[in-house]
MARFI-594133 format. One record per residue: x, y, z of N, C-alpha, C in turn; residue number from 1. Coordinates in pm, 1 decimal, m for minus. Atoms other than C-alpha are relative to their C-alpha. Layout:
! MARFI-594133
<rec n_east="X" n_north="Y" n_up="Z" ca_east="X" ca_north="Y" ca_up="Z" c_east="X" c_north="Y" c_up="Z" pos="NUM"/>
...
***
This chain:
! MARFI-594133
<rec n_east="m55.1" n_north="79.6" n_up="m107.6" ca_east="2549.2" ca_north="m562.8" ca_up="m848.3" c_east="139.9" c_north="49.2" c_up="32.5" pos="1"/>
<rec n_east="m136.5" n_north="m31.2" n_up="m41.2" ca_east="2863.3" ca_north="m502.9" ca_up="m651.1" c_east="93.7" c_north="m102.8" c_up="m62.2" pos="2"/>
<rec n_east="m92.4" n_north="92.2" n_up="67.5" ca_east="3173.9" ca_north="m657.2" ca_up="m807.8" c_east="27.0" c_north="m124.8" c_up="82.7" pos="3"/>
<rec n_east="m22.9" n_north="119.6" n_up="m82.1" ca_east="3215.4" ca_north="m891.9" ca_up="m509.5" c_east="m116.2" c_north="m98.9" c_up="m7.7" pos="4"/>
<rec n_east="114.1" n_north="89.3" n_up="18.0" ca_east="2872.0" ca_north="m1037.8" ca_up="m591.3" c_east="m4.1" c_north="m60.6" c_up="m140.0" pos="5"/>
<rec n_east="1.5" n_north="49.0" n_up="137.7" ca_east="2919.5" ca_north="m1076.0" ca_up="m966.6" c_east="98.1" c_north="m113.9" c_up="m19.3" pos="6"/>
<rec n_east="m91.0" n_north="108.6" n_up="35.2" ca_east="3071.0" ca_north="m1393.4" ca_up="m1102.5" c_east="112.0" c_north="55.3" c_up="m87.4" pos="7"/>
<rec n_east="m113.4" n_north="m46.9" n_up="79.9" ca_east="3413.9" ca_north="m1356.8" ca_up="m1268.4" c_east="m32.7" c_north="21.6" c_up="m148.3" pos="8"/>
<rec n_east="31.1" n_north="m16.5" n_up="143.1" ca_east="3266.9" ca_north="m1403.5" ca_up="m1618.4" c_east="m72.6" c_north="130.8" c_up="m28.1" pos="9"/>
<rec n_east="67.6" n_north="m128.7" n_up="14.1" ca_east="3068.1" ca_north="m1083.0" ca_up="m1554.8" c_east="85.7" c_north="114.5" c_up="53.8" pos="10"/>
<rec n_east="m92.3" n_north="m103.7" n_up="m44.8" ca_east="3375.9" ca_north="m891.5" ca_up="m1434.4" c_east="9.0" c_north="17.1" c_up="150.2" pos="11"/>
<rec n_east="m2.2" n_north="m10.7" n_up="m145.4" ca_east="3334.0" ca_north="m958.5" ca_up="m1063.7" c_east="89.1" c_north="m103.0" c_up="65.1" pos="12"/>
<rec n_east="m80.3" n_north="93.3" n_up="m79.0" ca_east="3489.9" ca_north="m1163.2" ca_up="m787.0" c_east="m86.8" c_north="m99.1" c_up="76.8" pos="13"/>
<rec n_east="91.4" n_north="82.9" n_up="m76.5" ca_east="3181.3" ca_north="m1343.1" ca_up="m654.3" c_east="9.4" c_north="m147.3" c_up="m33.0" pos="14"/>
<rec n_east="m3.8" n_north="144.9" n_up="17.6" ca_east="3161.8" ca_north="m1717.1" ca_up="m605.0" c_east="m139.4" c_north="m62.7" c_up="11.0" pos="15"/>
<rec n_east="135.8" n_north="52.3" n_up="m12.9" ca_east="2785.8" ca_north="m1750.9" ca_up="m547.4" c_east="m59.4" c_north="m28.9" c_up="m137.5" pos="16"/>
<rec n_east="69.6" n_north="35.5" n_up="122.9" ca_east="2579.5" ca_north="m1921.3" ca_up="m815.3" c_east="m118.9" c_north="93.7" c_up="m18.8" pos="17"/>
<rec n_east="114.7" n_north="m83.9" n_up="32.2" ca_east="2324.9" ca_north="m1698.0" ca_up="m987.6" c_east="m106.1" c_north="m85.3" c_up="m68.5" pos="18"/>
<rec n_east="112.4" n_north="73.9" n_up="57.0" ca_east="1979.3" ca_north="m1833.7" ca_up="m1076.5" c_east="m101.6" c_north="98.5" c_up="m53.6" pos="19"/>
<rec n_east="107.6" n_north="m82.4" n_up="53.9" ca_east="1694.1" ca_north="m1696.9" ca_up="m1283.9" c_east="m121.1" c_north="m87.2" c_up="m29.8" pos="20"/>
<rec n_east="125.1" n_north="67.5" n_up="32.5" ca_east="1331.6" ca_north="m1786.2" ca_up="m1348.2" c_east="m89.3" c_north="101.3" c_up="m70.0" pos="21"/>
<rec n_east="94.7" n_north="m88.7" n_up="66.8" ca_east="1068.6" ca_north="m1641.3" ca_up="m1579.4" c_east="m105.1" c_north="42.7" c_up="101.6" pos="22"/>
<rec n_east="92.8" n_north="m48.1" n_up="m102.4" ca_east="844.7" ca_north="m1422.6" ca_up="m1366.0" c_east="m142.9" c_north="m48.5" c_up="m19.6" pos="23"/>
<rec n_east="135.3" n_north="52.9" n_up="21.3" ca_east="532.6" ca_north="m1573.6" ca_up="m1525.1" c_east="m23.1" c_north="m129.4" c_up="78.2" pos="24"/>
<rec n_east="10.3" n_north="123.7" n_up="m78.3" ca_east="605.8" ca_north="m1890.5" ca_up="m1322.1" c_east="m39.2" c_north="29.8" c_up="144.9" pos="25"/>
<rec n_east="25.2" n_north="m37.0" n_up="m139.6" ca_east="571.3" ca_north="m1703.6" ca_up="m991.3" c_east="m143.4" c_north="50.4" c_up="11.0" pos="26"/>
<rec n_east="143.0" n_north="m31.4" n_up="m6.9" ca_east="194.3" ca_north="m1712.7" ca_up="m938.6" c_east="m60.7" c_north="m63.9" c_up="124.1" pos="27"/>
<rec n_east="72.5" n_north="66.0" n_up="m108.4" ca_east="m68.6" ca_north="m1826.7" ca_up="m691.1" c_east="44.8" c_north="46.4" c_up="137.5" pos="28"/>
<rec n_east="m39.7" n_north="m29.9" n_up="m137.4" ca_east="65.8" ca_north="m1844.0" ca_up="m335.7" c_east="135.0" c_north="69.6" c_up="10.6" pos="29"/>
<rec n_east="m132.7" n_north="m62.2" n_up="m1.8" ca_east="403.5" ca_north="m1693.9" ca_up="m436.4" c_east="m3.5" c_north="137.7" c_up="m64.6" pos="30"/>
<rec n_east="m18.5" n_north="m128.4" n_up="65.6" ca_east="511.7" ca_north="m1343.8" ca_up="m523.7" c_east="147.9" c_north="34.2" c_up="m4.2" pos="31"/>
<rec n_east="m137.7" n_north="m46.8" n_up="14.1" ca_east="835.7" ca_north="m1188.2" ca_up="m642.6" c_east="6.2" c_north="142.4" c_up="53.2" pos="32"/>
<rec n_east="m16.7" n_north="m132.1" n_up="m59.1" ca_east="954.1" ca_north="m888.9" ca_up="m440.8" c_east="142.2" c_north="46.7" c_up="m26.3" pos="33"/>
<rec n_east="m133.2" n_north="m54.2" n_up="26.3" ca_east="1243.5" ca_north="m676.0" ca_up="m562.9" c_east="46.8" c_north="68.1" c_up="127.3" pos="34"/>
<rec n_east="m46.9" n_north="m52.6" n_up="m127.7" ca_east="1439.1" ca_north="m614.5" ca_up="m243.0" c_east="127.2" c_north="83.0" c_up="m12.0" pos="35"/>
<rec n_east="m109.8" n_north="m92.1" n_up="30.3" ca_east="1727.9" ca_north="m425.3" ca_up="m405.3" c_east="m1.5" c_north="19.6" c_up="m151.3" pos="36"/>
<rec n_east="0.8" n_north="m21.3" n_up="145.1" ca_east="1803.1" ca_north="m290.6" ca_up="m753.0" c_east="43.6" c_north="m122.2" c_up="m81.4" pos="37"/>
<rec n_east="m54.4" n_north="114.3" n_up="74.2" ca_east="1972.4" ca_north="m620.5" ca_up="m845.0" c_east="m44.3" c_north="m135.1" c_up="54.2" pos="38"/>
<rec n_east="38.8" n_north="127.0" n_up="m62.1" ca_east="1791.0" ca_north="m885.3" ca_up="m639.0" c_east="m150.3" c_north="m6.7" c_up="20.1" pos="39"/>
<rec n_east="142.1" n_north="25.5" n_up="m23.4" ca_east="1443.4" ca_north="m1035.9" ca_up="m617.0" c_east="m11.9" c_north="m121.5" c_up="90.6" pos="40"/>
<rec n_east="29.1" n_north="114.2" n_up="m87.2" ca_east="1315.5" ca_north="m1262.6" ca_up="m338.4" c_east="m136.1" c_north="m56.9" c_up="m36.5" pos="41"/>
<rec n_east="127.4" n_north="67.9" n_up="22.2" ca_east="1040.7" ca_north="m1518.6" ca_up="m391.5" c_east="m55.0" c_north="m33.9" c_up="138.1" pos="42"/>
<rec n_east="56.7" n_north="15.3" n_up="m133.7" ca_east="811.8" ca_north="m1512.7" ca_up="m88.7" c_east="m147.5" c_north="m40.3" c_up="m10.7" pos="43"/>
<rec n_east="143.3" n_north="30.7" n_up="1.7" ca_east="463.1" ca_north="m1633.0" ca_up="10.5" c_east="m81.7" c_north="128.6" c_up="m14.5" pos="44"/>
<rec n_east="87.0" n_north="m116.4" n_up="18.6" ca_east="183.8" ca_north="m1396.4" ca_up="m93.2" c_east="m66.9" c_north="41.0" c_up="131.5" pos="45"/>
<rec n_east="59.5" n_north="m26.0" n_up="m131.7" ca_east="29.2" ca_north="m1425.8" ca_up="254.7" c_east="77.0" c_north="m80.1" c_up="104.1" pos="46"/>
<rec n_east="m63.4" n_north="75.3" n_up="m107.5" ca_east="154.5" ca_north="m1543.7" ca_up="592.2" c_east="m58.8" c_north="m140.2" c_up="3.8" pos="47"/>
<rec n_east="45.8" n_north="139.2" n_up="m2.1" ca_east="138.4" ca_north="m1923.0" ca_up="601.6" c_east="103.6" c_north="m86.1" c_up="69.7" pos="48"/>
<rec n_east="m91.9" n_north="95.6" n_up="m61.6" ca_east="293.6" ca_north="m2223.2" ca_up="772.3" c_east="107.3" c_north="m39.5" c_up="m101.2" pos="49"/>
<rec n_east="m111.8" n_north="37.6" n_up="86.2" ca_east="631.4" ca_north="m2329.8" ca_up="634.3" c_east="m37.0" c_north="m115.9" c_up="m91.9" pos="50"/>
<rec n_east="37.6" n_north="116.8" n_up="79.1" ca_east="487.2" ca_north="m2661.4" ca_up="515.6" c_east="m84.8" c_north="40.1" c_up="m121.0" pos="51"/>
<rec n_east="85.8" n_north="m45.3" n_up="110.3" ca_east="229.2" ca_north="m2478.1" ca_up="303.1" c_east="80.3" c_north="81.9" c_up="m101.4" pos="52"/>
<rec n_east="m83.6" n_north="m82.0" n_up="87.5" ca_east="492.6" ca_north="m2241.5" ca_up="161.2" c_east="94.3" c_north="m85.0" c_up="m84.5" pos="53"/>
<rec n_east="m98.8" n_north="81.9" n_up="70.4" ca_east="732.6" ca_north="m2518.0" ca_up="59.8" c_east="m56.1" c_north="m64.1" c_up="m127.3" pos="54"/>
<rec n_east="58.0" n_north="69.1" n_up="116.1" ca_east="492.8" ca_north="m2691.3" ca_up="m182.8" c_east="m2.7" c_north="87.7" c_up="m125.4" pos="55"/>
<rec n_east="m0.1" n_north="m81.2" n_up="122.1" ca_east="435.8" ca_north="m2399.2" ca_up="m424.0" c_east="141.4" c_north="35.2" c_up="m46.9" pos="56"/>
<rec n_east="m138.2" n_north="m30.4" n_up="37.2" ca_east="805.6" ca_north="m2312.9" ca_up="m414.5" c_east="65.2" c_north="m120.6" c_up="m67.4" pos="57"/>
<rec n_east="m56.3" n_north="122.2" n_up="58.5" ca_east="902.2" ca_north="m2674.4" ca_up="m487.9" c_east="m49.0" c_north="m20.3" c_up="m143.6" pos="58"/>
<rec n_east="54.2" n_north="15.5" n_up="135.5" ca_east="676.6" ca_north="m2669.9" ca_up="m795.5" c_east="73.2" c_north="85.8" c_up="m103.1" pos="59"/>
<rec n_east="m75.2" n_north="m85.5" n_up="92.8" ca_east="897.7" ca_north="m2396.6" ca_up="m945.7" c_east="139.5" c_north="m54.8" c_up="m29.0" pos="60"/>
<rec n_east="m138.8" n_north="47.1" n_up="6.8" ca_east="1218.6" ca_north="m2599.6" ca_up="m909.4" c_east="47.1" c_north="m29.6" c_up="m142.5" pos="61"/>
<rec n_east="m43.9" n_north="39.3" n_up="134.7" ca_east="1227.1" ca_north="m2734.2" ca_up="m1265.6" c_east="15.2" c_north="119.0" c_up="m94.8" pos="62"/>
<rec n_east="m5.7" n_north="m117.4" n_up="87.0" ca_east="1197.4" ca_north="m2381.3" ca_up="m1408.7" c_east="119.4" c_north="91.7" c_up="26.8" pos="63"/>
<rec n_east="m116.3" n_north="m83.6" n_up="m31.4" ca_east="1502.2" ca_north="m2228.7" ca_up="m1239.1" c_east="114.9" c_north="m35.2" c_up="m92.9" pos="64"/>
<rec n_east="m114.5" n_north="19.2" n_up="89.4" ca_east="1800.2" ca_north="m2181.2" ca_up="m1469.6" c_east="123.8" c_north="62.8" c_up="62.1" pos="65"/>
<rec n_east="m127.9" n_north="m50.7" n_up="m48.6" ca_east="2158.8" ca_north="m2143.1" ca_up="m1359.4" c_east="54.4" c_north="98.5" c_up="m102.8" pos="66"/>
<rec n_east="m60.1" n_north="m100.0" n_up="88.2" ca_east="2317.9" ca_north="m1828.4" ca_up="m1503.5" c_east="147.5" c_north="m32.8" c_up="m12.1" pos="67"/>
<rec n_east="m140.8" n_north="36.7" n_up="21.9" ca_east="2648.9" ca_north="m1939.8" ca_up="m1657.0" c_east="78.2" c_north="115.6" c_up="m55.7" pos="68"/>
***
């Protein structure tokens, strides 16, 4: 990551919160796509209406961990 993206505790200047999730949780209608060397986006596996996409994503909420 660029230093402006990293939190100060990791030697950077970033202010954004970092989150992580075990990739085994991303299943079914969701997929993880690495869109840069340091970032992964969670997206629908197929094109679908927003309402249908929100439900599987919401089910992952309790598994996300804030990186301190």
